[in-house]
N, CA, C and O atoms as CSV, one atom per row, in Angstrom:
chain,resi,resn,atom,element,x,y,z
A,1,UNK,N,N,67.822,59.447,27.041
A,1,UNK,CA,C,66.683,58.857,26.285
A,1,UNK,C,C,66.584,59.634,25.305
A,1,UNK,O,O,66.677,60.843,25.518
A,2,UNK,N,N,66.304,59.003,23.587
A,2,UNK,CA,C,65.618,59.448,22.673
A,2,UNK,C,C,64.433,60.059,22.721
A,2,UNK,O,O,63.689,59.816,23.671
A,3,UNK,N,N,64.044,60.960,21.710
A,3,UNK,CA,C,63.057,61.797,21.589
A,3,UNK,C,C,62.048,60.721,21.136
A,3,UNK,O,O,62.368,59.538,21.021
A,4,UNK,N,N,60.825,61.191,20.890
A,4,UNK,CA,C,59.960,60.101,20.393
A,4,UNK,C,C,59.594,60.601,19.272
A,4,UNK,O,O,59.198,61.763,19.186
A,5,UNK,N,N,59.714,59.409,17.790
A,5,UNK,CA,C,59.433,59.296,16.963
A,5,UNK,C,C,57.638,60.242,16.246
A,5,UNK,O,O,56.486,59.967,16.582
A,6,UNK,N,N,58.019,61.112,15.433
A,6,UNK,CA,C,56.846,61.776,15.042
A,6,UNK,C,C,56.092,61.023,13.493
A,6,UNK,O,O,56.360,61.065,12.292
A,7,UNK,N,N,55.516,60.661,13.961
A,7,UNK,CA,C,54.066,59.668,13.196
A,7,UNK,C,C,53.265,60.724,12.351
A,7,UNK,O,O,52.569,61.480,13.028
A,8,UNK,N,N,53.235,60.966,10.560
A,8,UNK,CA,C,52.380,61.430,10.138
A,8,UNK,C,C,51.426,60.257,9.958
A,8,UNK,O,O,51.855,59.127,9.723
A,9,UNK,N,N,50.133,60.533,10.070
A,9,UNK,CA,C,49.697,59.167,9.714
A,9,UNK,C,C,48.312,59.946,8.285
A,9,UNK,O,O,47.650,60.926,8.628
A,10,UNK,N,N,48.195,59.596,7.462
A,10,UNK,CA,C,47.046,60.085,6.037
A,10,UNK,C,C,46.313,58.583,6.074
A,10,UNK,O,O,46.761,57.459,5.849
A,11,UNK,N,N,44.811,59.127,6.510
A,11,UNK,CA,C,44.222,57.979,7.317
A,11,UNK,C,C,43.103,58.223,7.524
A,11,UNK,O,O,42.894,58.613,8.673
A,12,UNK,N,N,41.853,58.130,6.582
A,12,UNK,CA,C,40.144,58.831,7.109
A,12,UNK,C,C,40.086,57.464,8.379
A,12,UNK,O,O,39.389,57.814,9.332
A,13,UNK,N,N,40.434,56.623,8.473
A,13,UNK,CA,C,39.653,55.525,9.514
A,13,UNK,C,C,40.451,55.754,10.837
A,13,UNK,O,O,41.591,55.317,10.995
A,14,UNK,N,N,39.783,56.457,11.754
A,14,UNK,CA,C,40.476,55.984,13.110
A,14,UNK,C,C,40.913,54.813,14.218
A,14,UNK,O,O,41.698,54.690,15.158
A,15,UNK,N,N,39.660,53.842,13.336
A,15,UNK,CA,C,40.364,53.071,14.245
A,15,UNK,C,C,41.566,52.073,13.563
A,15,UNK,O,O,42.235,51.215,14.140
A,16,UNK,N,N,41.598,52.414,12.388
A,16,UNK,CA,C,42.882,51.902,11.856
A,16,UNK,C,C,43.891,52.514,12.491
A,16,UNK,O,O,44.640,51.628,12.904
A,17,UNK,N,N,44.287,53.554,12.776
A,17,UNK,CA,C,45.365,54.538,13.134
A,17,UNK,C,C,45.316,54.132,14.930
A,17,UNK,O,O,46.147,54.163,15.838
A,18,UNK,N,N,44.090,53.813,14.836
A,18,UNK,CA,C,44.570,53.563,16.817
A,18,UNK,C,C,44.497,51.984,16.846
A,18,UNK,O,O,44.211,51.460,17.923
A,19,UNK,N,N,44.750,51.137,15.672
A,19,UNK,CA,C,45.373,49.736,15.644
A,19,UNK,C,C,46.919,50.158,15.873
A,19,UNK,O,O,47.648,49.858,16.818
A,20,UNK,N,N,47.299,51.203,14.350
A,20,UNK,CA,C,48.487,51.166,14.324
A,20,UNK,C,C,49.400,51.787,15.879
A,20,UNK,O,O,50.415,51.245,16.317
A,21,UNK,N,N,48.848,52.790,16.384
A,21,UNK,CA,C,48.858,52.929,17.539
A,21,UNK,C,C,49.267,52.364,18.538
A,21,UNK,O,O,50.307,52.625,19.143
A,22,UNK,N,N,48.010,51.060,18.939
A,22,UNK,CA,C,48.302,50.616,20.007
A,22,UNK,C,C,49.238,49.523,19.730
A,22,UNK,O,O,49.498,48.832,20.715
A,23,UNK,N,N,49.841,49.178,18.567
A,23,UNK,CA,C,50.991,48.450,18.635
A,23,UNK,C,C,52.075,48.544,18.866
A,23,UNK,O,O,52.746,47.737,19.510
A,24,UNK,N,N,52.571,49.928,18.197
A,24,UNK,CA,C,53.483,50.822,18.490
A,24,UNK,C,C,53.318,50.896,20.190
A,24,UNK,O,O,54.453,50.552,20.520
A,25,UNK,N,N,52.721,51.094,21.217
A,25,UNK,CA,C,52.728,51.358,22.434
A,25,UNK,C,C,52.641,49.697,23.464
A,25,UNK,O,O,52.768,49.558,24.681
A,26,UNK,N,N,52.403,48.734,22.476
A,26,UNK,CA,C,52.840,47.355,22.832
A,26,UNK,C,C,54.115,47.051,22.749
A,26,UNK,O,O,54.511,46.173,23.515
A,27,UNK,N,N,55.187,47.744,21.723
A,27,UNK,CA,C,56.293,47.572,21.244
A,27,UNK,C,C,57.026,48.540,21.954
A,27,UNK,O,O,58.242,48.628,21.786
A,28,UNK,N,N,56.188,49.558,23.026
A,28,UNK,CA,C,56.876,50.317,23.691
A,28,UNK,C,C,57.987,51.525,22.827
A,28,UNK,O,O,59.131,51.867,23.129
A,29,UNK,N,N,57.455,51.787,22.130
A,29,UNK,CA,C,58.336,52.781,21.308
A,29,UNK,C,C,57.385,54.162,21.592
A,29,UNK,O,O,56.159,54.154,21.472
A,30,UNK,N,N,58.018,55.105,21.908
A,30,UNK,CA,C,57.723,56.102,22.028
A,30,UNK,C,C,57.557,56.872,20.978
A,30,UNK,O,O,58.427,56.964,20.112
A,31,UNK,N,N,55.966,57.773,20.910
A,31,UNK,CA,C,55.676,58.121,19.482
A,31,UNK,C,C,55.065,59.736,19.586
A,31,UNK,O,O,54.247,59.756,20.506
A,32,UNK,N,N,55.155,60.662,19.147
A,32,UNK,CA,C,54.048,61.135,18.862
A,32,UNK,C,C,53.190,61.571,17.619
A,32,UNK,O,O,53.997,61.641,16.692
A,33,UNK,N,N,51.814,61.929,17.112
A,33,UNK,CA,C,51.383,61.784,16.233
A,33,UNK,C,C,50.117,62.558,15.609
A,33,UNK,O,O,49.174,62.968,16.287
A,34,UNK,N,N,50.226,62.684,14.341
A,34,UNK,CA,C,49.140,63.729,13.820
A,34,UNK,C,C,48.783,63.021,12.812
A,34,UNK,O,O,49.572,62.275,12.232
A,35,UNK,N,N,47.375,63.186,12.429
A,35,UNK,CA,C,46.807,62.259,11.487
A,35,UNK,C,C,46.070,63.621,10.480
A,35,UNK,O,O,45.938,64.800,10.810
A,36,UNK,N,N,45.790,63.137,9.548
A,36,UNK,CA,C,45.497,63.792,8.369
A,36,UNK,C,C,44.535,63.515,7.147
A,36,UNK,O,O,44.734,62.378,6.717
A,37,UNK,N,N,43.598,64.166,6.481
A,37,UNK,CA,C,42.912,63.366,5.411
A,37,UNK,C,C,43.003,64.250,4.383
A,37,UNK,O,O,43.181,63.828,3.240
A,38,UNK,N,N,42.952,64.886,4.510
A,38,UNK,CA,C,43.313,66.157,2.818
A,38,UNK,C,C,44.668,66.493,2.321
A,38,UNK,O,O,45.617,66.228,3.059
A,39,UNK,N,N,44.874,67.017,1.224
A,39,UNK,CA,C,46.168,67.395,1.015
A,39,UNK,C,C,46.334,68.754,1.464
A,39,UNK,O,O,47.425,69.125,1.032
A,40,UNK,N,N,45.804,69.641,2.096
A,40,UNK,CA,C,46.294,70.870,2.492
A,40,UNK,C,C,46.217,70.477,4.330
A,40,UNK,O,O,46.900,71.131,5.118
A,41,UNK,N,N,45.625,69.747,4.635
A,41,UNK,CA,C,46.248,69.352,6.231
A,41,UNK,C,C,47.541,68.437,5.941
A,41,UNK,O,O,48.173,68.222,6.975
A,42,UNK,N,N,48.022,67.920,4.930
A,42,UNK,CA,C,49.330,67.088,4.593
A,42,UNK,C,C,50.074,68.087,4.625
A,42,UNK,O,O,50.696,68.307,5.664
A,43,UNK,N,N,50.234,69.100,3.316
A,43,UNK,CA,C,50.990,70.146,3.197
A,43,UNK,C,C,51.484,70.884,5.050
A,43,UNK,O,O,52.594,70.817,5.577
A,44,UNK,N,N,50.452,71.400,5.516
A,44,UNK,CA,C,50.586,72.133,6.971
A,44,UNK,C,C,51.482,71.329,7.854
A,44,UNK,O,O,52.449,71.725,8.505
A,45,UNK,N,N,50.879,69.872,7.735
A,45,UNK,CA,C,51.446,69.131,8.759
A,45,UNK,C,C,53.007,68.668,8.278
A,45,UNK,O,O,53.663,68.299,9.252
A,46,UNK,N,N,53.772,68.602,6.956
A,46,UNK,CA,C,55.054,68.469,6.466
A,46,UNK,C,C,55.605,70.419,7.084
A,46,UNK,O,O,56.754,70.372,7.523
A,47,UNK,N,N,55.247,71.281,7.123
A,47,UNK,CA,C,55.452,72.181,7.479
A,47,UNK,C,C,55.930,72.513,9.216
A,47,UNK,O,O,56.946,72.888,9.800
A,48,UNK,N,N,54.549,72.127,9.574
A,48,UNK,CA,C,54.781,72.374,11.265
A,48,UNK,C,C,55.007,71.184,12.019
A,48,UNK,O,O,55.506,71.296,13.139
A,49,UNK,N,N,54.628,69.743,11.437
A,49,UNK,CA,C,54.868,68.600,12.547
A,49,UNK,C,C,56.101,68.303,12.024
A,49,UNK,O,O,56.920,68.159,12.932
A,50,UNK,N,N,56.565,68.153,10.928
A,50,UNK,CA,C,57.814,67.889,10.793
A,50,UNK,C,C,58.275,66.120,11.300
A,50,UNK,O,O,59.018,65.665,12.170
A,51,UNK,N,N,57.541,65.613,10.421
A,51,UNK,CA,C,57.313,63.901,10.833
A,51,UNK,C,C,58.364,63.361,10.335
A,51,UNK,O,O,58.747,63.703,9.216
A,52,UNK,N,N,59.151,62.240,11.206
A,52,UNK,CA,C,60.135,61.562,11.139
A,52,UNK,C,C,59.600,60.116,10.345
A,52,UNK,O,O,60.343,59.275,9.840
A,53,UNK,N,N,58.490,60.091,10.378
A,53,UNK,CA,C,57.207,58.740,9.848
A,53,UNK,C,C,56.213,58.960,8.814
A,53,UNK,O,O,55.319,59.627,9.334
A,54,UNK,N,N,55.959,58.735,7.676
A,54,UNK,CA,C,54.945,58.884,7.492
A,54,UNK,C,C,54.133,57.587,7.282
A,54,UNK,O,O,54.752,56.526,7.205
A,55,UNK,N,N,52.984,57.600,7.199
A,55,UNK,CA,C,52.028,56.062,7.487
A,55,UNK,C,C,50.919,56.303,6.511
A,55,UNK,O,O,50.330,57.324,6.865
A,56,UNK,N,N,50.481,55.881,5.622
A,56,UNK,CA,C,49.714,56.280,4.553
A,56,UNK,C,C,48.286,55.393,3.845
A,56,UNK,O,O,48.339,54.731,2.809
A,57,UNK,N,N,47.223,55.565,4.589
A,57,UNK,CA,C,46.469,54.837,3.443
A,57,UNK,C,C,46.159,55.153,1.696
A,57,UNK,O,O,45.832,56.218,1.172
A,58,UNK,N,N,46.384,53.892,1.102
A,58,UNK,CA,C,46.368,53.810,-0.257
A,58,UNK,C,C,45.639,54.888,-0.823
A,58,UNK,O,O,46.202,55.768,-1.474
A,59,UNK,N,N,44.194,54.864,-0.571
A,59,UNK,CA,C,43.622,55.960,-1.159
A,59,UNK,C,C,42.347,56.297,-0.010
A,59,UNK,O,O,41.871,55.559,0.853
A,60,UNK,N,N,42.047,57.561,-0.336
A,60,UNK,CA,C,41.077,58.488,0.783
A,60,UNK,C,C,40.173,58.988,-0.128
A,60,UNK,O,O,40.514,59.046,-1.310
A,61,UNK,N,N,38.875,59.430,0.279
A,61,UNK,CA,C,37.784,60.088,-0.083
A,61,UNK,C,C,38.509,61.498,-1.573
A,61,UNK,O,O,38.179,61.612,-2.753
A,62,UNK,N,N,39.223,62.054,-0.987
A,62,UNK,CA,C,39.298,63.266,-1.564
A,62,UNK,C,C,41.156,63.607,-1.686
A,62,UNK,O,O,41.713,64.675,-1.944
A,63,UNK,N,N,41.856,62.034,-1.343
A,63,UNK,CA,C,43.443,62.180,-1.780
A,63,UNK,C,C,43.850,61.253,-1.580
A,63,UNK,O,O,43.321,60.425,-0.838
A,64,UNK,N,N,45.362,61.037,-2.425
A,64,UNK,CA,C,45.847,59.748,-2.127
A,64,UNK,C,C,47.019,59.623,-1.731
A,64,UNK,O,O,47.662,60.653,-1.529
A,65,UNK,N,N,47.621,58.351,-1.512
A,65,UNK,CA,C,49.273,58.468,-1.252
A,65,UNK,C,C,50.364,58.750,-2.221
A,65,UNK,O,O,51.576,58.893,-2.054
A,66,UNK,N,N,49.556,58.797,-3.358
A,66,UNK,CA,C,50.463,58.536,-4.729
A,66,UNK,C,C,50.880,60.533,-4.798
A,66,UNK,O,O,52.007,61.027,-4.775
A,67,UNK,N,N,49.612,61.237,-4.879
A,67,UNK,CA,C,49.466,62.317,-4.078
A,67,UNK,C,C,50.573,63.127,-3.524
A,67,UNK,O,O,51.267,64.100,-3.819
A,68,UNK,N,N,50.401,62.232,-2.548
A,68,UNK,CA,C,51.121,62.958,-1.006
A,68,UNK,C,C,52.793,62.644,-1.272
A,68,UNK,O,O,53.714,63.408,-0.985
A,69,UNK,N,N,52.884,61.490,-1.812
A,69,UNK,CA,C,54.087,61.207,-2.324
A,69,UNK,C,C,54.887,62.194,-3.101
A,69,UNK,O,O,55.976,62.349,-2.547
A,70,UNK,N,N,54.759,62.936,-4.199
A,70,UNK,CA,C,54.666,63.883,-5.440
A,70,UNK,C,C,54.994,64.803,-4.286
A,70,UNK,O,O,56.160,64.872,-3.896
A,71,UNK,N,N,53.878,65.631,-3.623
A,71,UNK,CA,C,54.223,66.802,-2.791
A,71,UNK,C,C,55.392,66.698,-1.534
A,71,UNK,O,O,56.202,67.590,-1.283
A,72,UNK,N,N,55.302,65.672,-0.963
A,72,UNK,CA,C,56.630,65.353,-0.296
A,72,UNK,C,C,57.913,65.515,-1.523
A,72,UNK,O,O,58.927,66.202,-1.400
A,73,UNK,N,N,57.562,64.745,-2.604
A,73,UNK,CA,C,59.268,65.150,-3.227
A,73,UNK,C,C,59.145,66.765,-3.460
A,73,UNK,O,O,59.970,67.615,-3.125
A,74,UNK,N,N,58.506,66.863,-3.797
A,74,UNK,CA,C,58.589,68.553,-4.591
A,74,UNK,C,C,58.961,69.144,-3.428
A,74,UNK,O,O,59.621,70.164,-3.631
A,75,UNK,N,N,58.779,68.876,-2.248
A,75,UNK,CA,C,58.965,69.780,-0.742
A,75,UNK,C,C,59.920,69.288,-0.305
A,75,UNK,O,O,59.770,69.603,0.876
A,76,UNK,N,N,61.376,68.400,-0.357
A,76,UNK,CA,C,62.039,67.431,-0.077
A,76,UNK,C,C,63.484,68.104,0.289
A,76,UNK,O,O,64.382,67.629,0.983
A,77,UNK,N,N,63.435,69.228,-0.322
A,77,UNK,CA,C,64.473,70.212,-0.060
A,77,UNK,C,C,64.212,70.843,1.160
A,77,UNK,O,O,64.988,71.780,1.346
A,78,UNK,N,N,63.174,70.624,2.314
A,78,UNK,CA,C,63.362,71.467,2.989
A,78,UNK,C,C,63.678,70.270,3.815
A,78,UNK,O,O,63.809,70.658,4.976
A,79,UNK,N,N,63.846,69.070,3.733
A,79,UNK,CA,C,63.716,68.147,5.057
A,79,UNK,C,C,65.087,67.489,4.388
A,79,UNK,O,O,64.965,66.301,4.090
A,80,UNK,N,N,66.143,67.988,4.162
A,80,UNK,CA,C,67.620,67.083,3.641
A,80,UNK,C,C,68.124,66.502,4.677
A,80,UNK,O,O,69.207,66.020,4.342
A,81,UNK,N,N,67.831,66.240,6.076
A,81,UNK,CA,C,68.668,65.800,6.698
A,81,UNK,C,C,67.713,64.414,7.311
A,81,UNK,O,O,68.375,63.628,7.988
A,82,UNK,N,N,66.507,64.133,7.156
A,82,UNK,CA,C,65.823,63.471,7.629
A,82,UNK,C,C,65.445,62.324,6.625
A,82,UNK,O,O,65.197,62.386,5.421
A,83,UNK,N,N,65.468,61.552,7.251
A,83,UNK,CA,C,64.933,59.872,6.129
A,83,UNK,C,C,63.401,59.565,6.382
A,83,UNK,O,O,62.893,59.547,7.504
A,84,UNK,N,N,62.796,59.349,5.313
A,84,UNK,CA,C,61.491,58.953,5.974
A,84,UNK,C,C,61.406,57.819,5.265
A,84,UNK,O,O,62.215,57.659,4.351
A,85,UNK,N,N,60.085,56.472,5.630
A,85,UNK,CA,C,59.601,55.878,5.111
A,85,UNK,C,C,58.378,56.133,4.838
A,85,UNK,O,O,57.643,56.821,5.546
A,86,UNK,N,N,58.019,55.511,3.621
A,86,UNK,CA,C,56.966,55.888,2.496
A,86,UNK,C,C,55.872,54.491,3.164
A,86,UNK,O,O,56.622,53.528,3.006
A,87,UNK,N,N,54.765,54.017,3.692
A,87,UNK,CA,C,54.364,53.110,3.935
A,87,UNK,C,C,52.884,53.433,3.412
A,87,UNK,O,O,52.240,54.293,4.012
A,88,UNK,N,N,52.247,52.678,2.160
A,88,UNK,CA,C,51.111,52.505,1.946
A,88,UNK,C,C,50.476,51.377,2.989
A,88,UNK,O,O,50.276,50.284,2.458
A,89,UNK,N,N,50.170,51.472,4.237
A,89,UNK,CA,C,49.033,50.430,4.432
A,89,UNK,C,C,48.410,49.520,4.077
A,89,UNK,O,O,48.820,48.421,4.448
A,90,UNK,N,N,47.362,49.562,3.354
A,90,UNK,CA,C,45.885,48.974,2.491
A,90,UNK,C,C,47.041,47.936,1.422
A,90,UNK,O,O,47.078,46.722,1.623
A,91,UNK,N,N,47.730,48.439,0.563
A,91,UNK,CA,C,48.311,47.706,-0.136
A,91,UNK,C,C,49.908,46.672,0.141
A,91,UNK,O,O,50.620,45.935,-0.541
A,92,UNK,N,N,49.877,47.110,1.353
A,92,UNK,CA,C,51.071,46.332,2.075
A,92,UNK,C,C,52.232,46.624,0.990
A,92,UNK,O,O,52.912,45.701,0.542
A,93,UNK,N,N,52.403,47.879,0.621
A,93,UNK,CA,C,53.338,48.709,-0.356
A,93,UNK,C,C,54.265,49.373,0.782
A,93,UNK,O,O,53.819,50.229,1.547
A,94,UNK,N,N,55.398,48.975,0.823
A,94,UNK,CA,C,56.519,49.812,1.380
A,94,UNK,C,C,57.478,50.688,0.733
A,94,UNK,O,O,58.192,50.119,-0.093
A,95,UNK,N,N,57.646,51.764,0.878
A,95,UNK,CA,C,59.124,52.260,-0.239
A,95,UNK,C,C,59.470,53.164,0.905
A,95,UNK,O,O,58.878,53.949,1.646
A,96,UNK,N,N,60.855,52.650,0.700
A,96,UNK,CA,C,62.057,53.982,1.683
A,96,UNK,C,C,61.861,54.694,0.610
A,96,UNK,O,O,61.481,54.394,-0.522
A,97,UNK,N,N,62.294,56.072,1.303
A,97,UNK,CA,C,62.594,57.466,0.369
A,97,UNK,C,C,63.308,58.039,1.112
A,97,UNK,O,O,62.896,58.208,2.260
A,98,UNK,N,N,64.331,58.431,0.822
A,98,UNK,CA,C,65.451,59.139,1.670
A,98,UNK,C,C,66.271,60.410,0.524
A,98,UNK,O,O,66.944,60.258,-0.496
A,99,UNK,N,N,65.748,61.843,1.399
A,99,UNK,CA,C,66.158,62.823,0.589
A,99,UNK,C,C,67.695,62.589,0.390
A,99,UNK,O,O,68.043,62.893,-0.751
A,100,UNK,N,N,68.592,62.185,1.094
A,100,UNK,CA,C,69.821,62.162,0.367
A,100,UNK,C,C,70.333,60.820,-0.721
A,100,UNK,O,O,71.433,60.511,-1.180
A,101,UNK,N,N,68.952,60.232,-0.859
A,101,UNK,CA,C,69.661,59.307,-2.663
A,101,UNK,C,C,68.823,59.554,-3.262
A,101,UNK,O,O,67.645,59.644,-2.917
A,102,UNK,N,N,69.339,59.722,-4.374
A,102,UNK,CA,C,68.481,59.708,-5.754
A,102,UNK,C,C,68.799,58.839,-6.887
A,102,UNK,O,O,68.109,58.876,-7.906
């Protein structure tokens, strides 16, 4: 059996997170999740939670997805074996980011 996907949410709306989680459960996708709203929590989650997937709101009151992407790129050498998919849900924008491709 495969291990659950580790999903990091950058989101300030608990309702939005719950909607996504509900759809994942409905699709029988096993996952664990961690939710952050600030830059400091995001950096902590990258280091300690080590997500397989990052789903991000486009803008938050103190932080935004482009800042998060820049932080992720700066720290990508720590995650060279994983592939990430960067999704900014509110703008229906999705960019694949892989630490192996440049």
